Every structure is written in C-alpha cells, then in structure tokens.
C-alpha positions as CSV (number, residue, x, y, z in Angstrom):
1,M,30.5,-31.8,6.8
2,K,27.0,-33.2,7.0
3,K,25.5,-29.7,7.4
4,F,26.8,-28.8,3.9
5,I,25.1,-31.8,2.2
6,V,21.7,-30.2,1.7
7,P,23.0,-26.8,0.5
8,I,25.3,-28.6,-2.0
9,Y,22.4,-30.8,-3.2
10,I,20.1,-27.8,-3.7
11,L,22.9,-25.9,-5.6
12,L,23.8,-28.8,-7.9
13,F,20.1,-29.7,-8.4
14,T,19.4,-26.1,-9.4
15,I,22.2,-26.1,-11.9
16,L,20.9,-29.3,-13.3
17,V,17.3,-28.0,-13.7
18,F,18.5,-24.8,-15.4
19,Y,21.4,-26.2,-17.2
20,G,22.2,-24.0,-20.2
21,L,20.7,-20.8,-18.8
22,W,24.0,-19.0,-19.4
23,H,23.3,-19.2,-23.1
24,M,20.2,-17.0,-22.8
25,Y,20.5,-13.4,-24.1
26,F,18.4,-10.4,-23.1
27,Q,14.8,-10.7,-24.2
28,Q,12.8,-7.4,-24.0
29,D,12.3,-5.4,-20.8
30,E,16.0,-5.6,-20.0
31,W,16.8,-3.1,-22.8
32,V,14.3,-0.6,-21.4
33,G,15.7,-1.1,-17.9
34,F,19.3,-0.6,-19.1
35,G,18.3,2.5,-20.9
36,R,16.9,4.0,-17.6
37,V,20.2,3.1,-15.9
38,V,22.2,4.9,-18.7
39,Y,19.9,8.0,-18.2
40,A,20.3,7.8,-14.4
41,Q,24.1,7.6,-14.7
42,T,24.0,11.1,-16.3
43,Y,21.1,12.8,-14.5
44,G,21.0,11.2,-11.1
45,F,19.7,7.9,-9.8
46,T,16.6,9.5,-8.3
47,T,15.3,9.4,-11.9
48,L,15.1,5.6,-11.6
49,I,12.3,6.1,-9.0
50,I,10.6,8.9,-10.8
51,Q,10.4,6.9,-14.1
52,S,9.3,3.6,-12.6
53,G,6.0,3.8,-14.3
54,S,3.1,1.6,-13.2
55,H,5.4,-0.5,-10.9
56,F,6.9,0.7,-7.7
57,T,10.1,-1.4,-7.5
58,P,12.9,0.9,-6.4
59,L,15.1,-1.8,-5.2
60,T,14.9,-3.7,-8.5
61,T,15.9,-0.6,-10.4
62,I,18.9,-0.1,-8.0
63,L,19.9,-3.8,-8.4
64,M,19.6,-3.5,-12.2
65,A,21.7,-0.3,-12.1
66,A,24.4,-2.2,-10.1
67,F,24.4,-5.1,-12.5
68,Y,24.6,-3.0,-15.6
69,T,27.3,-0.8,-14.1
70,L,29.4,-3.9,-13.2
71,F,28.6,-6.3,-16.1
72,S,27.1,-4.2,-18.9
73,L,25.7,-6.6,-21.6
74,D,27.6,-9.7,-20.5
75,H,24.5,-11.9,-20.0
76,R,26.4,-14.8,-18.4
77,W,26.7,-12.9,-15.1
78,Y,22.9,-12.4,-15.1
79,A,22.4,-16.1,-15.7
80,W,24.6,-17.3,-12.8
81,Y,23.0,-14.7,-10.5
82,S,19.6,-16.2,-11.3
83,I,20.8,-19.7,-10.7
84,L,22.6,-18.9,-7.4
85,L,19.8,-16.8,-6.0
86,H,17.2,-19.4,-7.0
87,A,19.3,-22.0,-5.2
88,A,19.5,-19.7,-2.1
89,N,15.7,-19.3,-2.1
90,G,15.5,-23.1,-2.3
91,L,17.8,-23.4,0.7
92,L,15.7,-20.8,2.7
93,L,12.6,-22.8,1.8
94,Y,14.3,-26.0,3.1
95,I,15.0,-24.2,6.4
96,L,11.4,-22.9,6.6
97,A,10.0,-26.3,5.8
98,D,12.2,-27.9,8.4
99,T,11.0,-25.3,10.9
100,L,7.4,-25.8,10.1
101,I,7.2,-29.6,9.4
102,K,10.0,-30.7,11.6
103,N,11.0,-33.4,9.2
104,K,14.2,-33.1,7.1
105,K,13.1,-35.5,4.4
106,A,9.8,-33.5,3.8
107,A,11.9,-30.3,3.9
108,I,14.2,-31.6,1.2
109,L,11.1,-32.7,-0.9
110,A,9.6,-29.2,-0.5
111,A,12.9,-27.6,-1.7
112,T,13.1,-30.0,-4.6
113,L,9.6,-29.2,-5.8
114,F,10.2,-25.5,-5.5
115,V,13.5,-25.5,-7.4
116,A,12.1,-27.6,-10.2
117,A,8.7,-25.8,-10.4
118,A,8.1,-25.3,-14.1
119,P,5.0,-23.1,-13.6
120,S,7.2,-20.4,-12.1
121,Q,10.4,-20.9,-14.2
122,Q,10.2,-17.6,-15.9
123,A,11.3,-15.8,-12.7
124,V,14.6,-17.5,-13.3
125,T,15.0,-17.8,-17.1
126,W,14.0,-14.1,-17.9
127,Y,16.7,-11.7,-16.5
128,A,14.3,-8.8,-16.3
129,A,12.1,-10.9,-14.0
130,S,15.0,-12.5,-12.0
131,L,16.2,-9.1,-10.9
132,S,12.8,-8.5,-9.4
133,F,11.1,-11.8,-8.3
134,L,14.2,-13.7,-7.0
135,P,15.4,-11.1,-4.4
136,S,11.7,-10.4,-3.5
137,A,11.2,-14.0,-2.7
138,F,14.6,-14.1,-0.8
139,F,13.5,-11.4,1.6
140,S,10.0,-12.8,1.8
141,L,11.3,-16.2,2.8
142,L,13.6,-14.6,5.3
143,G,10.7,-12.6,6.7
144,L,8.6,-15.8,7.0
145,L,11.4,-17.6,8.9
146,L,11.7,-14.7,11.3
147,F,8.0,-14.7,11.8
148,E,7.9,-18.4,12.6
149,M,10.7,-17.7,15.1
150,F,8.5,-15.1,16.7
151,L,5.6,-17.5,17.0
152,K,7.8,-19.9,19.0
153,I,9.7,-17.3,21.0
154,P,7.9,-14.0,20.9
155,K,10.7,-11.5,20.8
156,A,9.8,-8.1,19.4
157,K,13.0,-7.8,17.3
158,H,12.0,-11.0,15.4
159,L,8.6,-9.6,14.5
160,F,10.1,-6.2,13.6
161,L,12.8,-7.8,11.4
162,S,10.2,-10.1,9.8
163,M,8.0,-7.2,8.8
164,L,11.0,-5.2,7.6
165,C,12.1,-8.2,5.4
166,I,8.6,-8.4,3.9
167,L,8.7,-4.7,3.2
168,I,12.1,-5.0,1.4
169,G,10.7,-7.9,-0.6
170,A,7.8,-5.7,-1.7
171,G,10.4,-3.1,-2.7
172,F,11.7,-5.6,-5.3
173,R,8.2,-6.8,-6.4
174,E,4.9,-5.4,-5.1
175,N,3.0,-8.6,-4.9
176,A,5.1,-9.7,-1.9
177,I,3.0,-7.2,0.2
178,F,0.3,-10.0,0.5
179,L,2.5,-11.5,3.3
180,L,1.4,-8.6,5.5
181,A,-2.1,-10.0,5.3
182,Y,-0.9,-13.6,5.6
183,V,1.1,-13.3,8.9
184,P,-1.8,-12.1,11.1
185,I,-4.1,-14.7,9.6
186,R,-1.5,-17.4,10.3
187,S,-1.3,-16.1,13.9
188,L,-5.1,-16.4,14.3
189,L,-5.1,-19.9,12.9
190,V,-2.5,-21.1,15.4
191,R,-4.3,-19.0,18.1
192,H,-1.2,-17.2,19.1
193,P,-1.5,-15.0,22.2
194,H,0.2,-12.0,20.4
195,A,-2.2,-12.1,17.4
196,K,-3.3,-8.5,18.1
197,K,0.3,-7.3,18.3
198,I,1.1,-9.0,15.0
199,L,-2.0,-7.4,13.3
200,A,-0.8,-4.0,14.6
201,Y,2.7,-4.5,13.2
202,S,1.2,-5.6,9.9
203,C,-1.0,-2.5,9.6
204,F,1.9,-0.2,10.6
205,F,4.2,-1.6,7.9
206,F,1.4,-1.6,5.3
207,G,0.9,2.1,6.1
208,L,4.7,2.7,5.5
209,Y,4.4,0.9,2.2
210,A,1.3,2.8,1.2
211,I,3.1,6.1,1.9
212,A,6.2,5.1,-0.1
213,R,4.0,3.7,-2.9
214,F,2.0,6.9,-3.5
215,L,4.6,9.5,-2.4
216,P,6.0,9.8,-5.9
217,N,2.6,10.8,-7.1
218,M,2.5,13.8,-4.8
219,L,6.1,14.8,-5.3
220,F,6.6,14.2,-9.0
221,H,3.0,14.1,-10.3
222,N,3.8,10.6,-11.7
223,P,1.0,8.2,-10.6
224,L,2.2,4.8,-9.6
225,T,-1.3,3.5,-9.4
226,T,-1.9,-0.2,-9.8
227,L,-5.7,-0.1,-10.2
228,A,-7.2,0.1,-13.6
229,P,-8.4,3.5,-14.7
230,G,-12.1,4.1,-15.2
231,N,-15.1,3.0,-13.2
232,V,-13.5,0.6,-10.7
233,T,-16.0,-0.6,-8.1
234,F,-15.7,-3.0,-5.1
235,F,-17.9,-5.5,-7.0
236,S,-15.7,-5.4,-10.1
237,I,-12.6,-6.0,-8.0
238,A,-14.2,-8.8,-6.0
239,L,-15.4,-10.5,-9.2
240,Q,-12.0,-10.2,-10.8
241,A,-10.4,-11.6,-7.6
242,I,-12.7,-14.7,-7.7
243,T,-12.0,-15.1,-11.4
244,F,-8.3,-15.0,-10.8
245,E,-8.4,-17.6,-8.1
246,L,-10.4,-20.0,-10.2
247,L,-8.5,-19.5,-13.5
248,Y,-4.9,-19.1,-12.3
249,L,-4.4,-20.8,-9.0
250,P,-4.5,-24.3,-10.6
251,K,-1.7,-23.3,-12.9
252,I,0.7,-23.5,-9.9
253,I,0.1,-27.3,-10.0
254,F,0.6,-28.2,-13.7
255,P,2.7,-26.3,-16.3
256,E,0.5,-24.6,-18.8
257,Y,2.9,-25.3,-21.6
258,L,2.5,-29.0,-21.1
259,S,-1.2,-28.8,-20.7
260,R,-1.5,-27.1,-24.1
261,I,0.6,-29.7,-25.9
262,W,-1.4,-32.5,-24.3
263,L,-4.7,-31.0,-25.2
264,V,-3.7,-30.3,-28.7
265,R,-2.6,-33.9,-29.2
266,L,-5.7,-35.2,-27.5
267,F,-8.2,-33.1,-29.5
268,G,-6.1,-32.7,-32.6
269,P,-8.6,-34.4,-35.0
270,W,-11.3,-32.0,-33.7
271,A,-9.1,-28.9,-33.8
272,H,-11.6,-27.1,-36.1
273,F,-14.5,-27.6,-33.7
274,V,-13.0,-26.8,-30.3
275,N,-11.3,-23.7,-29.0
276,L,-8.0,-24.5,-27.3
277,E,-8.3,-21.6,-24.8
278,Y,-11.6,-23.0,-23.6
279,L,-10.1,-26.4,-23.3
280,V,-7.2,-25.1,-21.2
281,H,-9.7,-23.3,-18.9
282,I,-11.8,-26.4,-18.6
283,F,-8.7,-28.5,-17.8
284,Y,-7.6,-26.2,-15.1
285,A,-11.1,-25.9,-13.7
286,A,-11.2,-29.7,-13.4
287,L,-7.8,-29.8,-11.9
288,W,-8.8,-27.1,-9.3
289,A,-12.0,-29.0,-8.4
290,T,-10.2,-32.3,-8.1
291,S,-7.5,-30.8,-5.9
292,A,-10.1,-29.1,-3.7
293,V,-12.1,-32.4,-3.3
294,I,-8.9,-34.4,-2.4
295,L,-7.8,-31.8,0.1
296,A,-11.3,-31.6,1.7
297,L,-11.3,-35.4,2.0
298,L,-7.9,-35.4,3.6
299,L,-8.9,-32.7,6.1
300,R,-12.0,-34.6,6.9
301,F,-10.7,-38.2,7.3
302,S,-6.9,-38.2,7.5
303,I,-5.6,-34.9,8.8
304,K,-7.5,-34.7,12.1
305,A,-4.8,-33.3,14.4
306,K,-5.2,-29.6,15.1
307,Q,-1.6,-28.7,14.4
308,H,-1.8,-30.5,11.0
309,Q,-5.0,-28.7,10.1
310,H,-3.5,-25.3,11.2
311,F,-0.6,-25.8,8.8
312,V,-2.8,-27.0,5.9
313,W,-5.1,-24.0,6.3
314,S,-2.2,-21.6,6.6
315,M,-0.8,-22.8,3.2
316,I,-4.2,-22.6,1.6
317,V,-4.5,-19.0,2.8
318,F,-1.0,-18.4,1.5
319,L,-1.8,-19.7,-1.9
320,V,-5.0,-17.7,-2.2
321,L,-3.4,-14.5,-1.0
322,S,-0.4,-14.9,-3.3
323,V,-2.6,-14.6,-6.4
324,L,-4.9,-12.0,-5.0
325,P,-2.7,-8.8,-5.6
326,F,-2.9,-9.4,-9.4
327,A,-6.7,-8.9,-9.2
328,L,-5.9,-5.2,-8.7
329,L,-4.0,-4.9,-12.0
330,P,-5.8,-3.4,-15.0
331,P,-7.2,-5.9,-17.5
332,P,-6.3,-7.5,-19.8
333,L,-3.7,-9.0,-17.6
334,I,-1.9,-12.1,-18.8
335,M,-0.7,-14.2,-15.9
336,E,2.7,-15.5,-16.8
337,P,4.9,-18.1,-15.1
338,R,7.0,-15.5,-13.2
339,H,3.9,-14.4,-11.3
340,F,3.6,-17.8,-9.6
341,Y,7.1,-17.7,-8.1
342,L,5.9,-16.9,-4.5
343,S,2.9,-19.1,-5.0
344,S,5.2,-22.1,-5.6
345,V,6.6,-21.6,-2.1
346,G,3.2,-22.4,-0.5
347,F,2.4,-25.1,-3.0
348,S,5.8,-26.9,-2.3
349,L,5.3,-26.7,1.4
350,L,1.7,-28.0,1.2
351,V,2.5,-30.9,-1.0
352,A,5.5,-32.0,1.0
353,Y,3.5,-31.8,4.2
354,I,0.5,-33.8,2.9
355,L,2.8,-36.4,1.4
356,L,4.5,-36.8,4.7
357,L,1.2,-37.4,6.5
358,V,-0.1,-39.8,3.8
359,I,3.2,-41.8,3.5
360,K,3.2,-42.4,7.3
361,K,-0.2,-44.2,6.9
362,S,0.6,-46.0,3.7
363,T,1.7,-49.6,3.1
364,P,5.2,-50.2,1.7
365,I,3.7,-50.6,-1.8
366,G,1.8,-47.4,-1.4
367,K,4.9,-45.5,-0.3
368,V,6.8,-46.7,-3.4
369,V,3.9,-45.6,-5.7
370,L,3.7,-42.2,-4.0
371,M,7.5,-41.6,-4.3
372,A,7.4,-42.7,-7.9
373,G,4.6,-40.2,-8.6
374,V,6.7,-37.4,-6.9
375,I,9.8,-38.3,-9.0
376,L,7.7,-38.4,-12.2
377,Y,6.1,-35.0,-11.4
378,A,9.5,-33.4,-10.7
379,A,11.0,-35.0,-13.9
380,V,8.1,-33.6,-16.0
381,N,8.8,-30.2,-14.6
382,I,12.5,-30.4,-15.4
383,V,11.8,-31.6,-18.9
384,V,9.4,-28.6,-19.5
385,I,12.1,-26.2,-18.2
386,Q,14.7,-27.7,-20.5
387,I,12.4,-27.5,-23.5
388,T,11.8,-23.8,-22.7
389,L,15.5,-23.1,-22.3
390,R,16.2,-24.8,-25.7
391,A,13.6,-22.6,-27.4
392,L,15.0,-19.5,-25.7
393,K,18.5,-20.5,-26.8
394,R,17.5,-20.5,-30.4
395,T,16.1,-17.0,-30.2
396,S,19.0,-15.9,-28.0
397,D,21.6,-17.0,-30.6
398,T,19.7,-15.0,-33.3
399,K,19.6,-11.9,-31.1
400,K,23.3,-12.1,-30.3
401,T,24.1,-12.5,-33.9
402,A,22.1,-9.5,-34.9
403,V,23.6,-7.2,-32.3
404,A,27.2,-8.3,-33.2
405,Q,26.5,-7.7,-36.9
406,L,25.0,-4.2,-36.2
407,A,28.0,-3.2,-34.2
408,S,30.3,-4.4,-37.0
409,L,28.4,-2.8,-39.9
410,F,27.9,0.6,-38.2
411,P,30.7,1.2,-35.7
412,N,30.0,4.9,-35.5
413,L,26.9,7.2,-35.9
414,Q,26.6,10.8,-37.1
415,K,25.4,13.5,-34.7
416,Q,22.1,13.4,-36.5
417,T,21.3,9.9,-37.6
418,L,18.3,8.3,-39.3
419,V,18.2,4.5,-39.4
420,L,16.0,2.6,-41.8
421,G,15.4,-1.1,-40.9
422,T,14.2,-3.2,-43.8
423,G,13.8,-6.9,-44.6
424,D,12.5,-9.2,-41.8
425,P,11.8,-7.7,-38.4
426,L,14.8,-7.9,-36.0
427,P,14.3,-10.6,-33.4
428,F,13.6,-8.3,-30.5
429,Q,10.5,-8.1,-28.3
430,T,11.0,-4.4,-27.6
431,G,11.6,-1.4,-29.8
432,T,14.6,-1.9,-32.2
433,G,15.2,1.9,-32.0
434,N,15.4,1.8,-28.2
435,M,17.9,-1.1,-28.4
436,L,20.0,0.9,-30.9
437,L,20.0,3.9,-28.6
438,L,21.4,1.7,-25.9
439,L,24.0,0.1,-28.1
440,Y,25.3,3.4,-29.4
441,Y,25.0,5.8,-26.5
442,D,28.7,5.7,-25.9
443,K,29.3,6.9,-29.5
444,Q,26.7,9.7,-29.2
445,P,25.1,11.2,-26.1
446,Y,21.7,9.6,-26.3
447,Q,21.0,9.6,-22.6
448,K,18.1,12.1,-22.8
449,H,16.5,10.1,-25.6
450,L,16.6,7.0,-23.4
451,G,15.2,9.0,-20.5
452,E,12.2,10.1,-22.5
453,K,11.0,6.5,-23.2
454,F,11.7,7.1,-26.9
455,L,11.2,4.2,-29.4
456,Q,10.4,1.6,-26.7
457,N,7.3,0.1,-28.3
458,L,7.8,-2.9,-30.5
459,Y,6.7,-1.2,-33.7
460,S,7.6,2.4,-32.8
461,Q,9.4,4.7,-35.3
462,G,10.2,8.4,-35.2
463,Y,12.9,11.0,-34.7
464,K,14.0,13.2,-31.8
465,D,16.5,16.0,-31.8
466,I,17.6,16.9,-28.2
467,D,20.3,19.5,-27.6
468,G,21.6,19.1,-31.2
469,V,21.8,15.4,-31.0
470,G,19.3,13.6,-33.2
471,F,18.3,9.9,-33.6
472,G,15.5,8.3,-35.5
473,F,14.5,4.8,-36.4
474,F,12.1,3.9,-39.2
475,T,10.7,0.9,-40.9
476,D,9.3,2.6,-44.0
477,L,11.0,5.0,-46.4
478,P,8.2,7.6,-46.9
479,T,8.1,8.3,-43.2
480,L,11.9,8.6,-43.0
481,L,11.9,10.8,-46.1
482,T,9.4,13.3,-44.4
483,T,11.7,13.6,-41.4
484,Y,14.8,13.8,-43.6
485,C,13.4,16.8,-45.5
486,Q,11.9,18.5,-42.5
487,Y,15.2,18.6,-40.6
488,R,17.2,19.3,-43.8
489,L,19.6,16.4,-43.2
490,Q,22.3,15.1,-45.5
491,P,22.6,11.7,-47.2
492,E,25.4,10.7,-44.9
493,N,23.0,11.1,-42.0
494,V,21.0,8.1,-43.2
495,L,21.9,4.5,-42.5
496,S,19.9,1.4,-43.6
497,F,20.2,-2.3,-43.0
498,S,18.3,-5.4,-44.2
499,W,17.8,-8.4,-41.9
500,N,17.3,-11.9,-43.3
501,G,15.7,-14.0,-40.7
502,I,16.4,-17.3,-42.4
503,S,20.1,-16.9,-43.0
504,Q,20.4,-14.6,-40.0
505,T,22.5,-12.1,-41.8
506,L,22.5,-8.3,-41.7
507,T,23.3,-6.4,-44.8
508,D,24.3,-2.7,-45.2
509,V,21.9,-1.2,-47.8
510,S,22.6,2.4,-46.9
511,S,23.6,3.3,-50.5
512,G,20.3,2.1,-51.9
513,A,18.3,4.1,-49.3
514,R,20.4,7.2,-49.9
515,A,19.8,7.0,-53.7
516,M,16.0,7.4,-53.0
517,L,16.3,10.5,-50.9
518,R,14.5,13.4,-52.7
519,C,13.1,16.6,-51.2
520,N,10.7,18.9,-53.2
C-alpha cells in the first residue's frame, strides 16, 4: 500500500491545483485543429501532416484526431486528460528526482513544485497546448529516466529507447529536441566512459529527426521551416538566443501575471511616467542576476562535492537549452506560459536538490524558515493558477452560451449560405466563420472549406463556393452585398445574427438584413 501513497498524493494535488479545469471551453487553435481533423476524415489522414504549417507535430495532430473522433466537442474529456497526464508527468518527475537525488522527500518536493508551477500552467489549461506539450513532456521524462539508467548500467537498449522516447516527444512538440543536445553534455559532465557513444546516438537520432522534419518540404512543397524568412545570419541567431536567455529564463521562477500585478500596484501613482513592459523586464533581469549570484555562491562555498556540482551544472545546462530552441523562431515571438513546461522540469529538480543540501546544513529554525518559504512559494503559484482558471471560466461560459444559441437559432443551412455577424464581436479568438464551418459541417459538406484554411483569421470574412457548396461569413453588409449579387443568390441564402456581449444573447436579425439586399 505504501508504494501507492506518492502517486495518490500527486494525483490529488494535481486535481486541487487545477480544480475547475473541466469548466474550460475551447479557446482558439482547437477550432482550427478540429477543422483539419474533419477534412482528414474525408480526404485521408496524411493531410494532417501535409497541412501542419510551420510546426512539425504529426503525433499531436494524430492525438487531436483521436480525441475529436471519440469525444467531439465535449470539453470535459479534454480537461480530465490534461489533469491526468500532468499528474503522470509529475509522477515521472518524482521517479527521475528520486533516481538522481536519492532522497524521497526531495523528490516529492520536486514533483510538488512541478505540478503547481504557475509559469507553465498554460500547457495544462489550454487544450490545444495540452495535446502537444503534455505528451511531449511525458516521453521526454521517460527518455531522461532511461538515459539515467544507461549512465548507471550501460545497456545499449536503454540508450536506444531513451533516444527513441526523446524523438517521440519531439514528434508532439519540436522543442523537446533540445534533449538530444542535453544528454551528451550530461554524460561529459559526469565523465561517463561511453560519452562518445552517447554523442554518436544523439547525432544519429537528430539526423532522423531532421530528415522527417524537412521531408514534407521535398514531397509536398510545403516548407515546415522554423527559421524566420529573410536575411538570417549566425550573428542574428546568436544575439536572439542570448536575448531569450536573459529575458525569458527568469520567468520560470516567478509567474509573470503576478509580477505585473505587483509592479502596477507598486508604481501605480507613477503609471504615467513609467512603462510597465520596461518594469517587467527590469524586474526579471534583477531576478535573473540575483539567482545567478546565489547559485554561484552556493557552488563556491556550499556545494563542493563533485557529484553535487555535476548535478547542479547539468540542471543549469538543461534550463539554458530548454529555452534555446525558441531563439530559432521568427520574431516577434511572444513567449507564453506553455513554452516553459519542460523548463519547469529542470527548475523543480534544481530547487529541490539545492534545498536538500542547504537544509542539511541549516539550524532547526533555518529549516522551518526554508520550508515555510517553499510552502508560500507553492501557495502563490496555486493562487495564480486558480485566478487564471476563474478568468477563463467567465469567457468559457460566454463561448458555450454563444455556440448553444447559434445552434438553436440556425439549426440548418442552405447549400449556399451567407452569414452576417453584427453587434458585438463573438467571444472567440479565432475566425468566427471557421468556427461556424466546424459547427455546421454535418449539415452541409464543408470539409473542403475547412481544408483550405478558410476564414481562420480572427477578423477574416469572405465567401467560397466549392463543388456547388458555398459558405461565407461577413461582418459588414456592403461586402456581403457584393458577394450576394456576384453569385446571384436568393434572400433565403442570407442569415444574420446580432450578439450582445453584456446580456450574452444572440438575436436572429436575418429579416432585417434581407430587407436591405439590393442588386443593380
């Protein structure tokens, strides 16, 4: 029974941290992903790979296809999947920490910090991200566990399976590929006798990934490039990499949401004289510098044993490399919480390990103070996550209300349909027209419309007629009228609604729109 205590604790703690996640509705990219699945169900699932755009995440698209096929738009299944897989990742981290640190209390602390990490919460709370980042981390952690097994008992199968797991993790999310650089560096830091073999394996698997990454470009003439177009030089990439490390690495430590609130309150009276963005950057620069100084002092005066230094340096390398892949993305890139999910693995391990070493040398009062600080830090993270979930719930309720009212007002569509949206903008972060195509594809065959990335942008409007089936979404009457006259449609082909964001009501105003239809 004792062996189940830690897994049960991690599961219950994860449910507590993300309590209420099952109320969250789909936000934005989910609609685009579901549209690709609908298209693939008709024209073959190879289209999921061909249409993957700037990301090469074939396993994520397959997983999304499976979820949409099984659960359609029942968002509660996606929520429980996120909670359970995040808990599973927490358990894997506990096992990895216990393997590395050889102290169960420190391992539990590492898992606790990871599960409650507010800086990376978006990987759990946003379903489009959870289908990508969570399984990527699962296989990455599994790969790291197998690699540590190889370092202790050098069996070739452990090394091979480790690299394979990392490759699978990169198939869900590309940034996991940094682990192929981390493992040979880790082997050099511990001076492993098979370091050259590990490097050879890493290079081989990176070559496999590179082939898979760019093969669609050769076969389908669909570039899956990550680098920004234009004049990209080694110097520009190096400069962006350094900038990324300085600006974003500290955000793993402290939630940006909380730092903004604190800074606004602190500098509220001088709000007209100071720029909040500069304050945030200054705050994180100070946090980065302080953390670096503390770590340097610990390495110099307290962490003198070689095995301890090897571990600390390994985690520092892990953290630096975890952010580095994003330096290859085209600017302007906004680093969001989901991007720090794997980084929080290294941060949790490093903090738990250092606290273990410091506590061993502390007085009883010092131990109490340190543990109180850890509890406070975890509590702050949990509060930030719950505040985020409450804000998401408010918008989720609005989205669900709008979708339900749309389905009730317009149960069926004509073979050629023009939709005019008036009033307040609907509460969606992706194109409303794209969302309507997905909602009504079972009433009319809109699969090809979904496959052509039609109406996906937030403010997009337009009309497409494919194989005699037409659909258009507009937000202004003159543009709709031009299309209406061009295709010689009838008044019954036009539907119109008005959304009131305050009362959250959707009204059918089709008769008023039809009365204004005039062609010269």
